[in-house]
Every structure is written in structure tokens, then in C-alpha cells.
C-alpha positions as CSV (number, residue, x, y, z in Angstrom):
1,M,6.2,-6.5,-27.1
2,A,6.4,-3.6,-24.7
3,E,2.7,-3.9,-24.1
4,S,2.9,-7.5,-23.0
5,E,5.8,-6.7,-20.6
6,Y,3.6,-3.9,-19.1
7,S,0.7,-6.2,-18.6
8,S,2.8,-8.9,-16.9
9,S,4.4,-6.4,-14.5
10,E,0.9,-5.1,-13.8
11,N,-0.3,-8.6,-13.0
12,A,2.7,-9.1,-10.7
13,S,1.7,-5.9,-8.8
14,M,-1.8,-7.2,-8.6
15,D,-0.6,-10.5,-7.2
16,S,1.5,-8.8,-4.5
17,D,-1.5,-6.6,-3.6
18,S,-3.6,-9.7,-3.0
19,I,-0.8,-11.3,-0.9
20,E,-0.6,-8.1,1.1
21,D,-4.4,-8.2,1.6
22,Q,-4.2,-11.8,2.8
23,S,-1.4,-11.0,5.2
24,K,-3.3,-8.0,6.5
25,Q,-6.4,-10.2,7.1
26,D,-4.3,-12.8,9.0
27,L,-2.8,-10.0,11.2
28,E,-6.3,-8.7,12.0
29,L,-7.3,-12.1,13.4
30,Q,-4.6,-11.9,16.0
31,F,-6.4,-10.8,19.1
32,S,-4.7,-9.7,22.3
33,E,-5.2,-11.8,25.4
34,D,-7.6,-9.2,26.8
35,E,-9.6,-9.1,23.6
36,E,-9.9,-12.9,23.5
37,T,-11.0,-13.0,27.2
38,L,-13.6,-10.3,26.5
39,V,-14.9,-12.1,23.4
40,I,-15.3,-15.4,25.4
41,R,-17.0,-13.6,28.3
42,M,-19.4,-11.7,26.0
43,F,-20.1,-14.8,23.9
44,N,-21.1,-16.6,27.1
45,L,-23.4,-13.7,28.0
46,V,-25.0,-12.8,24.7
47,G,-24.3,-15.7,22.3
48,E,-23.6,-15.0,18.7
49,R,-24.5,-11.4,18.7
50,W,-21.3,-10.3,17.1
51,G,-22.3,-6.7,16.6
52,L,-22.9,-6.3,20.3
53,I,-19.6,-8.0,21.1
54,A,-17.8,-5.8,18.6
55,G,-19.2,-2.7,20.2
56,R,-17.2,-3.5,23.3
57,I,-13.9,-3.9,21.5
58,P,-12.6,-0.7,19.8
59,G,-11.3,-1.2,16.3
60,R,-12.9,-4.6,15.8
61,T,-15.9,-5.3,13.5
62,A,-18.5,-7.9,14.0
63,E,-17.2,-9.8,10.9
64,E,-13.7,-10.0,12.4
65,I,-14.9,-11.3,15.7
66,E,-17.2,-13.8,14.1
67,K,-14.4,-15.0,11.8
68,Y,-12.0,-15.2,14.8
69,W,-14.5,-17.1,16.8
70,N,-15.3,-19.6,14.1
71,T,-11.7,-20.3,13.3
72,R,-10.6,-20.5,16.9
73,Y,-13.6,-22.1,18.8
74,S,-15.8,-23.6,16.2
75,T,-16.6,-27.3,16.8
76,S,-16.8,-29.0,13.4
77,Q,-18.4,-32.4,13.5
């Protein structure tokens, strides 16, 4: 019985870890006004070259910028 209690508490900690990871990802997609302006300007200059754009924004990866762009400016039709 103690074993099942341990595993359920372990699962609860795993669930809270995944919730924290999701919250962290959501926070990472919050760009400052300056970052947003720079992403827009760079996109207009170089297109979808996310790595090049990320090189101009310290602390941001190409994946973060692409995800931000696609969630914010993507035109789904």
C-alpha cells in the first residue's frame, strides 16, 4: 500500500512539473514591445529566416521567434 501512495505522489509531482513547463513556455512567448517591433522589421527584411532574426534578439531562439510569429501573425485560411 505504501508503494501505491508513493507512485501517486510521484505522478502528482510529474504533473506539476509539466504544468510549470507549460507556464514557462507561455511566459517565453511574451515579447517586449521592442522585441516585437524588431521581429516585424526583420521579418519584412529577411522573411522567415528565424535564425537570422534570433541572432538580433539576445536570449531568444529561432524556435521561440517562429512560434511567436505563427501564433501572433499567422493567417490561417
